[in-house]
C-alpha positions as CSV (number, residue, x, y, z in Angstrom):
1,M,-14.9,-24.4,-54.6
2,S,-13.4,-23.2,-51.3
3,T,-13.3,-25.4,-48.2
4,A,-13.1,-24.6,-44.6
5,E,-11.6,-26.6,-41.7
6,K,-11.5,-26.2,-37.9
7,R,-7.9,-25.9,-36.5
8,D,-6.6,-25.3,-32.9
9,F,-4.2,-22.7,-31.9
10,R,-0.8,-23.9,-30.7
11,I,1.6,-22.4,-28.2
12,S,5.3,-22.1,-29.1
13,N,8.2,-23.4,-26.9
14,N,9.2,-19.8,-26.5
15,M,6.0,-19.0,-24.9
16,I,6.5,-21.8,-22.4
17,F,9.8,-20.2,-21.4
18,H,8.0,-16.9,-21.0
19,L,5.4,-18.6,-18.7
20,V,8.3,-20.0,-16.6
21,F,10.4,-16.9,-16.2
22,S,7.7,-14.1,-16.3
23,Q,5.8,-15.6,-13.4
24,A,8.9,-16.0,-11.2
25,G,9.2,-12.7,-9.3
26,T,11.1,-14.0,-6.3
27,I,12.3,-17.2,-4.8
28,A,9.9,-16.7,-1.8
29,K,6.9,-16.5,-4.3
30,A,8.0,-19.6,-6.1
31,L,8.3,-21.5,-2.7
32,G,4.8,-20.2,-1.9
33,E,3.5,-21.9,-4.9
34,L,4.9,-25.2,-3.6
35,V,3.2,-24.7,-0.3
36,M,-0.2,-24.2,-2.1
37,N,0.5,-27.3,-4.1
38,A,1.3,-29.3,-1.0
39,Q,-2.0,-28.2,0.6
40,D,-3.9,-29.1,-2.5
41,A,-2.4,-32.5,-2.3
42,G,-3.7,-33.1,1.2
43,A,-0.5,-32.4,3.1
44,N,-0.6,-31.1,6.6
45,V,3.2,-30.4,6.9
46,F,5.5,-28.6,4.5
47,K,9.2,-28.4,5.2
48,V,11.9,-26.3,3.5
49,T,15.6,-26.0,4.1
50,M,17.6,-23.3,2.3
51,T,21.3,-22.5,1.9
52,N,23.2,-20.1,-0.3
53,D,23.6,-22.8,-3.0
54,S,20.6,-25.1,-2.7
55,F,17.2,-26.0,-1.2
56,E,15.1,-29.0,-0.3
57,A,11.3,-28.8,0.0
58,S,9.0,-31.7,1.1
59,D,5.4,-32.4,2.1
60,N,3.4,-35.4,3.3
61,G,0.5,-35.1,0.7
62,H,-0.4,-37.7,-1.9
63,G,2.1,-36.5,-4.5
64,F,1.9,-37.7,-8.0
65,R,0.4,-41.2,-7.7
66,S,0.9,-42.6,-11.2
67,R,2.6,-41.9,-14.6
68,Q,-0.7,-40.7,-15.9
69,E,-0.9,-38.1,-13.2
70,I,2.6,-36.9,-14.0
71,E,1.8,-36.6,-17.7
72,N,-1.5,-34.9,-17.0
73,W,-0.5,-32.5,-14.2
74,F,3.2,-32.1,-14.1
75,E,4.1,-32.3,-17.7
76,E,1.3,-30.1,-19.1
77,L,1.3,-26.4,-18.1
78,G,-2.1,-24.9,-17.7
79,F,-4.0,-28.1,-17.5
80,D,-7.8,-28.4,-17.0
81,H,-9.0,-28.1,-13.4
82,S,-12.6,-28.9,-14.1
83,D,-12.3,-32.6,-13.4
84,E,-13.9,-34.0,-10.2
85,L,-10.6,-34.6,-8.4
86,H,-9.3,-31.0,-8.8
87,Q,-12.8,-29.6,-7.9
88,E,-12.2,-31.5,-4.5
89,D,-8.5,-31.0,-4.0
90,G,-7.7,-27.7,-5.8
91,R,-8.2,-25.1,-3.1
92,F,-5.5,-23.1,-4.7
93,S,-5.1,-24.6,-8.1
94,R,-6.6,-22.5,-10.9
95,F,-4.1,-22.3,-13.7
96,G,-1.7,-25.3,-13.4
97,L,1.3,-23.0,-13.8
98,G,2.5,-22.3,-10.2
99,R,5.0,-25.2,-9.9
100,A,7.0,-23.8,-12.9
101,Q,8.1,-20.7,-10.9
102,I,10.8,-22.5,-8.9
103,M,12.2,-23.9,-12.2
104,A,13.4,-20.3,-13.1
105,F,15.8,-20.2,-10.2
106,G,17.5,-23.5,-10.3
107,S,17.7,-27.1,-11.6
108,T,15.3,-29.3,-9.6
109,D,14.6,-33.0,-9.0
110,W,11.1,-33.9,-8.0
111,Y,10.8,-37.2,-6.1
112,T,7.3,-38.6,-5.6
113,N,6.2,-42.1,-4.9
114,T,8.5,-44.2,-7.2
115,F,9.2,-41.4,-9.7
116,C,11.7,-38.6,-10.2
117,M,11.3,-35.7,-12.6
118,S,14.5,-33.8,-13.3
119,V,14.2,-30.3,-14.7
120,D,16.9,-28.0,-15.8
121,I,15.5,-25.3,-18.0
122,K,18.8,-23.6,-18.8
123,A,20.6,-26.9,-19.8
124,R,17.8,-28.9,-21.3
125,G,15.2,-26.3,-22.2
126,I,11.6,-27.3,-21.8
127,S,12.3,-31.0,-21.8
128,Y,12.5,-33.0,-18.5
129,E,13.8,-36.4,-17.5
130,L,11.4,-38.9,-16.0
131,K,12.7,-41.9,-14.0
132,A,10.5,-44.7,-12.6
133,D,10.7,-47.7,-10.3
134,L,12.8,-45.8,-7.7
135,P,12.6,-46.3,-3.9
136,L,9.2,-45.1,-2.5
137,V,9.1,-41.5,-1.4
138,A,5.9,-40.4,0.5
139,G,4.4,-37.1,-0.7
140,C,6.7,-35.0,-2.8
141,T,10.3,-33.9,-2.2
142,I,12.0,-31.3,-4.3
143,K,15.8,-30.9,-4.3
144,G,17.2,-27.9,-6.1
145,Q,20.5,-26.2,-6.9
146,W,20.3,-22.4,-7.5
147,Y,21.4,-21.2,-10.9
148,E,23.1,-18.3,-9.1
149,P,24.3,-18.7,-5.5
150,L,22.5,-16.4,-3.0
151,S,24.4,-13.9,-0.9
152,F,23.7,-14.0,2.7
153,T,21.6,-10.9,2.4
154,D,19.6,-12.4,-0.4
155,L,19.1,-15.6,1.5
156,S,17.8,-13.8,4.6
157,N,15.4,-11.6,2.6
158,A,14.0,-14.6,0.8
159,L,13.3,-16.4,4.1
160,R,11.8,-13.3,5.6
161,E,9.5,-12.7,2.5
162,F,8.5,-16.4,2.5
163,E,7.5,-16.3,6.1
164,E,5.3,-13.3,5.6
165,L,3.9,-14.9,2.4
166,I,2.6,-18.1,4.0
167,A,1.9,-16.6,7.4
168,F,-1.7,-17.8,7.8
169,V,-1.9,-21.1,5.9
170,K,-3.6,-24.0,7.8
171,I,-0.8,-26.5,7.4
172,D,2.4,-26.4,9.3
173,V,5.3,-24.7,7.4
174,E,8.8,-25.5,8.7
175,V,11.7,-23.3,7.6
176,N,15.1,-24.8,8.6
177,G,13.4,-26.8,11.3
178,K,11.2,-24.1,12.7
179,V,7.4,-23.7,12.2
180,V,7.0,-20.1,10.9
181,N,3.3,-19.7,10.1
182,R,1.0,-18.2,12.7
183,K,-1.5,-20.2,14.6
184,N,-4.1,-19.2,17.3
185,V,-4.4,-15.6,16.0
186,K,-7.0,-13.6,18.0
187,W,-9.1,-12.0,15.2
188,D,-11.0,-8.8,15.7
189,F,-13.9,-10.2,13.8
190,E,-14.7,-12.8,11.2
191,T,-17.6,-13.7,8.9
192,G,-18.4,-16.7,6.7
193,T,-15.8,-15.6,4.2
194,V,-13.0,-13.7,6.0
195,Q,-11.0,-13.3,9.2
196,V,-9.9,-9.7,10.0
197,K,-7.2,-8.3,12.3
198,R,-7.1,-4.6,12.6
199,R,-3.8,-2.5,13.0
200,D,-3.3,1.2,13.7
201,T,-0.8,1.8,10.9
202,G,0.4,0.3,7.6
203,G,-1.6,-1.1,4.7
204,L,-4.0,-3.8,4.5
205,Q,-2.5,-7.2,3.7
206,V,-4.9,-9.5,1.9
207,Y,-4.3,-13.3,2.2
208,N,-6.0,-15.8,-0.1
209,Q,-6.7,-18.7,2.3
210,G,-3.6,-17.9,4.2
211,V,-1.2,-17.0,1.4
212,L,-0.4,-13.3,0.7
213,V,-1.8,-11.8,-2.4
214,K,-1.3,-8.1,-2.1
215,T,-0.9,-5.2,0.3
216,Y,-3.4,-2.5,-0.4
217,P,-2.8,1.2,0.7
218,A,-4.5,1.9,4.1
219,Y,-6.4,4.8,2.5
220,Q,-8.4,2.4,0.4
221,Y,-9.6,-0.2,2.9
222,G,-7.9,0.6,6.3
223,S,-5.0,-1.0,8.1
224,G,-4.7,-4.7,9.1
225,V,-4.8,-8.2,7.9
226,V,-7.6,-10.0,6.0
227,V,-7.5,-13.8,5.5
228,S,-10.2,-15.4,3.3
229,K,-11.8,-18.6,4.1
230,V,-12.8,-19.2,0.5
231,P,-10.7,-18.5,-2.6
232,F,-10.5,-15.1,-4.2
233,T,-10.4,-14.9,-8.0
234,L,-6.8,-14.1,-8.7
235,N,-4.7,-13.2,-11.8
236,I,-2.2,-15.7,-13.1
237,A,0.6,-14.4,-11.0
238,R,-1.6,-14.6,-7.9
239,N,-0.5,-11.1,-6.9
240,D,-3.8,-9.3,-7.4
241,I,-7.5,-9.9,-7.1
242,L,-9.7,-9.6,-10.2
243,H,-11.9,-6.9,-8.7
244,S,-14.5,-6.9,-11.4
245,S,-15.1,-10.7,-11.5
246,C,-14.5,-11.8,-7.9
247,N,-17.8,-11.7,-6.0
248,V,-16.1,-12.8,-2.8
249,W,-13.9,-9.7,-2.9
250,K,-16.9,-7.4,-3.7
251,E,-18.5,-8.6,-0.5
252,V,-15.3,-8.3,1.5
253,R,-14.4,-4.9,0.1
254,T,-17.7,-3.4,1.3
255,L,-17.3,-5.0,4.7
256,L,-13.7,-3.7,5.1
257,R,-14.5,-0.1,4.0
258,A,-17.4,0.1,6.4
259,D,-15.3,-1.2,9.2
260,A,-12.4,1.1,8.4
261,V,-14.7,4.1,8.2
262,E,-16.3,3.2,11.6
263,Q,-12.9,2.9,13.2
264,A,-11.7,6.2,11.7
265,T,-14.7,8.3,12.7
266,R,-14.4,7.2,16.4
267,K,-10.9,8.6,16.6
268,P,-10.4,12.3,17.6
269,R,-7.1,12.3,15.7
270,L,-6.7,10.6,12.4
271,T,-3.8,9.0,10.8
272,E,-3.0,10.3,7.4
273,D,-4.3,7.1,5.9
274,Q,-7.6,7.3,7.8
275,R,-8.0,11.0,6.6
276,M,-7.5,9.9,3.1
277,L,-9.9,7.0,3.5
278,L,-12.7,9.3,4.7
279,L,-11.9,12.0,2.1
280,T,-11.8,9.6,-0.9
281,Q,-15.0,7.9,0.3
282,A,-16.8,11.1,0.6
283,V,-15.7,12.3,-2.8
284,A,-16.9,9.0,-4.3
285,G,-20.3,9.6,-2.6
286,E,-20.0,6.5,-0.5
287,L,-20.0,8.6,2.7
288,T,-22.3,11.5,3.5
289,Y,-21.2,14.9,4.9
290,E,-23.0,14.0,8.1
291,E,-20.8,11.0,8.5
292,I,-17.5,12.9,8.1
293,Q,-18.2,16.5,9.3
294,S,-16.8,15.8,12.8
295,S,-13.5,14.5,11.3
296,A,-10.5,16.7,10.6
297,I,-9.8,15.8,7.0
298,I,-9.3,19.2,5.3
299,E,-5.5,20.1,5.1
300,D,-4.3,23.7,5.0
301,V,-1.0,25.0,3.6
302,T,0.8,24.3,7.0
303,R,-0.4,20.7,6.9
304,R,-2.7,21.3,9.8
305,K,-6.1,19.3,9.6
306,W,-9.5,20.9,10.0
307,K,-13.1,19.9,10.0
308,F,-15.2,20.8,6.9
309,E,-16.9,23.7,8.7
310,K,-13.6,25.7,8.5
311,L,-14.3,26.1,4.8
312,F,-17.2,28.4,5.7
313,S,-15.5,30.6,8.2
314,G,-14.3,33.2,5.6
315,P,-12.5,33.4,2.3
316,V,-10.8,30.2,1.1
317,T,-8.0,29.9,-1.4
318,V,-5.6,27.2,-2.7
319,H,-1.8,27.5,-2.7
320,T,-1.1,27.0,-6.4
321,E,1.0,30.0,-7.2
322,G,3.5,32.3,-5.4
323,T,5.8,31.2,-2.7
324,R,5.1,29.1,0.3
325,G,6.0,32.2,2.4
326,Q,3.3,34.3,0.6
327,A,0.7,31.5,1.3
328,D,1.7,31.2,4.9
329,R,1.4,35.0,5.4
330,I,-2.1,35.0,3.8
331,Q,-3.0,32.3,6.2
332,Q,-1.4,33.8,9.3
333,S,-2.9,37.2,8.5
334,K,-6.3,35.5,8.1
335,L,-6.9,37.0,4.8
336,A,-8.1,33.6,3.7
337,F,-8.0,30.0,4.7
338,V,-5.3,28.4,2.5
339,L,-5.8,25.0,1.4
340,S,-2.8,22.7,0.7
341,P,-2.1,22.0,-3.0
342,S,-2.1,18.3,-2.1
343,M,-5.8,18.5,-1.6
344,M,-6.2,18.6,-5.4
345,Q,-4.3,15.3,-5.7
346,D,-6.3,13.9,-2.8
347,V,-9.6,14.4,-4.6
348,C,-8.2,13.7,-8.1
349,V,-8.7,17.1,-9.7
350,E,-6.4,19.4,-11.6
351,N,-7.2,22.9,-10.5
352,P,-8.5,24.9,-7.5
353,E,-11.9,25.5,-9.0
354,A,-12.5,21.8,-9.5
355,L,-11.3,21.2,-5.9
356,I,-13.8,23.7,-4.5
357,E,-16.5,22.2,-6.6
358,A,-15.7,18.7,-5.3
359,L,-15.7,19.9,-1.6
360,E,-19.1,21.7,-2.2
361,R,-20.6,18.5,-3.6
362,I,-19.6,16.6,-0.5
363,V,-21.3,19.2,1.6
364,N,-24.5,19.7,-0.6
365,R,-25.2,16.2,-1.8
366,N,-28.1,15.7,0.6
367,R,-29.2,19.3,0.7
368,P,-30.2,20.4,-2.9
369,L,-32.6,23.0,-1.8
370,Y,-30.2,24.9,0.5
371,P,-26.7,24.4,-0.9
372,R,-23.8,26.0,0.9
373,K,-21.1,27.9,-1.1
374,I,-17.5,28.2,-0.3
375,N,-16.2,31.8,-0.6
376,Y,-13.4,31.0,-3.0
377,V,-10.9,33.7,-3.9
378,P,-8.0,32.9,-6.3
379,I,-4.6,33.1,-4.5
380,G,-3.2,35.3,-7.3
381,Q,-5.8,37.8,-6.4
382,L,-4.9,37.8,-2.8
383,I,-1.2,38.0,-3.5
384,A,-1.8,41.0,-5.8
385,G,-4.0,42.7,-3.4
386,N,-1.8,42.0,-0.5
387,N,0.8,44.8,-0.9
388,E,0.1,45.7,2.6
389,R,1.3,43.1,5.2
390,Y,-1.3,41.9,7.7
391,T,0.3,39.9,10.4
392,I,-1.1,38.6,13.8
393,L,1.5,38.7,16.5
394,P,1.9,35.7,18.9
395,E,1.2,36.7,22.5
396,K,4.6,35.8,23.5
397,E,5.9,38.6,21.3
398,L,3.8,41.3,22.9
399,T,5.1,43.8,25.4
400,K,3.7,44.1,28.9
401,T,1.7,47.1,27.9
402,E,0.3,45.3,24.9
403,R,-0.7,42.2,27.0
404,A,-2.4,44.4,29.5
405,A,-4.3,46.2,26.7
406,L,-5.2,43.0,25.0
407,G,-6.7,41.6,28.2
408,A,-8.6,44.9,28.8
409,I,-10.1,44.9,25.3
410,K,-11.3,41.3,25.6
411,R,-13.0,42.3,28.9
412,G,-15.0,45.1,27.1
413,M,-15.8,43.2,24.0
414,S,-19.0,41.6,25.3
415,D,-20.8,45.1,25.8
416,L,-19.5,46.2,22.3
417,T,-20.8,43.1,20.6
418,L,-24.2,43.4,22.4
419,A,-24.5,47.0,21.2
420,V,-23.9,45.9,17.6
421,N,-26.1,42.9,17.8
422,L,-29.0,44.9,19.2
423,T,-28.8,47.6,16.6
424,V,-27.3,46.1,13.4
425,H,-27.6,42.3,13.2
426,E,-30.9,40.5,13.1
427,K,-29.2,37.4,14.4
428,R,-27.3,37.5,17.7
429,R,-23.6,36.8,17.1
430,P,-20.9,35.7,19.6
431,A,-18.1,38.0,20.5
432,R,-15.1,37.8,18.3
433,D,-11.7,37.0,19.5
434,V,-9.2,39.8,19.5
435,F,-5.6,39.8,18.6
436,I,-2.8,42.4,18.1
437,G,-1.1,42.6,14.7
438,E,1.0,44.7,12.4
439,S,-0.2,46.6,9.4
440,E,1.4,49.5,7.6
441,H,-2.0,51.5,7.3
442,A,-4.9,49.7,8.8
443,K,-5.9,50.5,12.4
444,A,-7.7,47.0,12.7
445,W,-9.1,44.3,10.4
446,T,-11.5,41.4,10.8
447,D,-12.6,38.1,9.0
448,G,-16.1,39.2,9.4
449,S,-17.1,36.5,11.9
450,T,-14.6,35.1,14.3
451,Y,-11.8,37.6,15.1
452,I,-10.6,41.2,15.0
453,V,-7.0,42.2,14.9
454,V,-5.9,45.7,16.3
455,S,-2.9,47.3,14.9
456,R,0.1,47.5,17.2
457,K,0.9,51.1,16.0
458,F,-2.8,52.2,16.5
459,L,-2.9,50.6,19.9
460,A,0.4,52.4,21.0
461,D,-1.0,55.7,19.9
462,N,-4.1,55.3,22.1
463,V,-3.7,52.9,25.0
464,R,-1.9,55.4,27.3
465,D,-4.4,58.2,26.7
466,G,-7.0,57.2,29.2
467,F,-10.7,57.4,28.4
468,R,-10.0,59.2,25.2
469,G,-7.6,56.6,23.9
470,F,-9.9,53.6,24.8
471,S,-12.9,55.5,23.3
472,G,-11.0,55.5,20.0
473,I,-10.1,51.9,20.4
474,A,-13.8,51.1,21.1
475,N,-15.1,52.9,18.1
476,V,-12.6,51.1,15.8
477,L,-13.7,47.8,17.4
478,V,-17.4,48.6,16.7
479,H,-16.4,49.6,13.2
480,E,-15.0,46.1,12.6
481,L,-18.0,44.4,14.3
482,C,-20.2,46.1,11.8
483,H,-18.4,44.3,9.0
484,D,-19.5,40.8,8.1
485,S,-16.7,40.2,5.5
486,N,-13.0,40.1,5.5
487,T,-11.8,43.7,5.7
488,A,-8.2,42.8,4.9
489,T,-9.1,41.6,1.4
490,G,-11.4,44.6,0.7
491,H,-14.6,45.9,2.3
492,D,-17.6,48.1,1.4
493,H,-18.2,51.5,3.2
494,G,-21.4,52.3,1.5
495,A,-24.4,54.1,3.0
496,E,-25.8,50.9,4.5
497,F,-22.6,50.4,6.5
498,Y,-22.4,53.9,7.8
499,E,-26.0,53.7,8.9
500,A,-25.3,50.6,10.9
501,F,-22.2,52.1,12.4
502,H,-24.0,55.3,13.3
503,D,-26.8,53.4,15.1
504,A,-24.3,51.3,17.1
505,I,-22.4,54.4,18.3
506,L,-25.2,56.9,18.8
507,G,-28.4,54.8,18.9
508,R,-30.5,53.6,21.8
509,F,-28.0,51.1,22.9
510,S,-24.9,53.3,22.7
511,N,-24.6,53.2,26.4
512,L,-23.2,49.7,26.0
513,V,-20.3,51.2,23.9
514,G,-19.7,53.6,26.8
515,S,-19.8,50.8,29.4
516,G,-17.5,48.7,27.3
517,T,-15.0,51.6,27.0
518,R,-15.1,52.1,30.8
519,T,-14.5,48.4,31.5
520,M,-11.5,48.4,29.1
521,T,-10.1,51.5,30.7
522,A,-10.4,50.3,34.3
523,H,-9.1,46.9,33.5
524,F,-6.1,48.2,31.7
525,L,-5.2,50.7,34.5
526,G,-5.5,47.9,37.0
527,R,-3.2,45.7,35.0
528,A,-0.8,48.5,34.5
529,Q,-0.6,49.1,38.3
530,K,-0.2,45.3,38.9
531,E,2.7,45.0,36.3
532,G,4.4,48.1,37.7
533,L,3.8,50.2,34.6
534,K,4.1,53.9,35.2
535,F,0.9,55.9,34.7
536,G,0.9,58.7,32.3
537,R,-0.6,62.2,32.8
538,A,-3.7,61.4,30.9
539,E,-4.3,58.1,33.0
540,L,-3.7,59.8,36.4
541,R,-6.1,62.7,35.2
542,D,-8.8,60.2,34.4
543,L,-8.4,58.3,37.7
544,D,-8.7,61.5,39.6
545,R,-11.6,62.8,37.6
546,E,-13.5,59.6,37.7
547,A,-13.1,59.2,41.4
548,E,-14.2,62.7,42.1
549,F,-17.2,62.3,39.8
550,E,-18.4,59.1,41.5
551,R,-17.9,60.5,45.1
552,E,-19.7,63.8,44.5
553,L,-22.5,62.7,42.2
554,L,-23.0,58.9,42.8
555,D,-21.7,58.6,46.3
556,E,-19.6,55.5,45.2
557,T,-16.1,54.7,43.8
558,T,-17.0,51.9,41.4
559,F,-14.4,52.7,38.8
560,V,-11.5,53.1,41.2
561,D,-12.7,50.0,43.1
562,E,-12.6,48.1,39.8
563,V,-9.1,49.3,39.0
564,Q,-7.8,48.3,42.4
565,A,-9.6,44.9,42.2
566,V,-7.7,44.1,39.0
567,A,-4.4,45.4,40.5
568,M,-4.8,43.3,43.6
569,A,-6.0,40.1,41.8
570,S,-3.7,37.1,42.2
């Protein structure tokens, strides 16, 4: 007949070595554990001196008060903290392992009351030597010799790291005779569980009751310092918070994100971390479109930042193939708004289509009945169809004649826009901006809503031909105003378009096209006179003819007066 017995698992000596050496990341971290032990022991002062070869650390707490306490709490690693004493004293104590970290870096002698515990892991293994009936030592003093001497750089780095690690503990911490932890900090706000100090840059340093746990990226929770008043639930190494089981952190995390978002949305110009914070929160559904629509968090191929509304101003693509130069030209020529490929990484997707879907979800999350669609065009299609180069010229690259013509066109655009709005579009649209560009074949092109580009070659062929030339320019501008899509990527010239164009040019409001042409011609001639540009025959002919017409039939010289007013303007 078989029998069953209850047996306990055992831990090998090798595992104890592992606990000692695997915890010990740095000397500073090991010293930080001693500070936490001192505070748990009721100390209000912790002192440490360090040299390249040795160290001495001491506190004025109660130390180990009996042989029994040494056997229970020094000798045993991972002892039970559920007793009444440790429920009261153990602000930091959770695992009973922290003191072992310093043992990985050197041999140590622990003096407390009338006892001394000597530890040398490398020489004696996991055994230690206990001496009793020694002269009384208040608190606990630890004297150590480093297993490997520290270079001056290593010593300096260890001291600097230690000072940052214990920056906000409540007891005084002296390093080589100087108190290094920070007191009388002016916190930006605090609650019953945390104190918070905001910063403009850098990550978020999280301190568990004054001892540094981890620095989180600023895009997760903002920038600054958080010090808890109550303990977080930490992993064994005390270098991370157990997010799923720490209720204190869950409360603090919500508070921090809300504050970081509030600070970011107030700023007209975001840091990269603030941009990422808002974007990731919006993707996760923790921020609404209304909360982030005024913030520039969309990044284009040139790394310029835009508000979400830019996604609905015309075709949108993502730079995933082709050269950066091709993507830049598509953007500069306004064939499409080109998103940076890093946007896919920002929202954790693998392809452009998934990126577009994620951005549309942000916009449409609270508007299921009237969703907005982004006009996405694969960049390969744009590259393949962009055999003709469309380039917008900076104004500084324009000639005097071109600058004069551009100013004249902009003056006449309001009449042309009104003519189209009254005959073609049911909804009144604002005038589009006008640029001069280069194209091998196109006379002009538009994005269908915000701008029109006039070809430099077409302009040169017409601008010095008086009324006739500007009539041709005006007709082309009206042509582009009738388009409500990007004509550089392809456009429809069906019956509906020609009907609209016909009505604008010859319909009941066609006089507005004439007045716009007249305004452009007069303004250009005035600018030409002011800039010292010589008039051509056609221009002189039109000036004379218009002046004679106005004097004989209208008894006025409106056109000539307008030309002169522009020429004489300061």
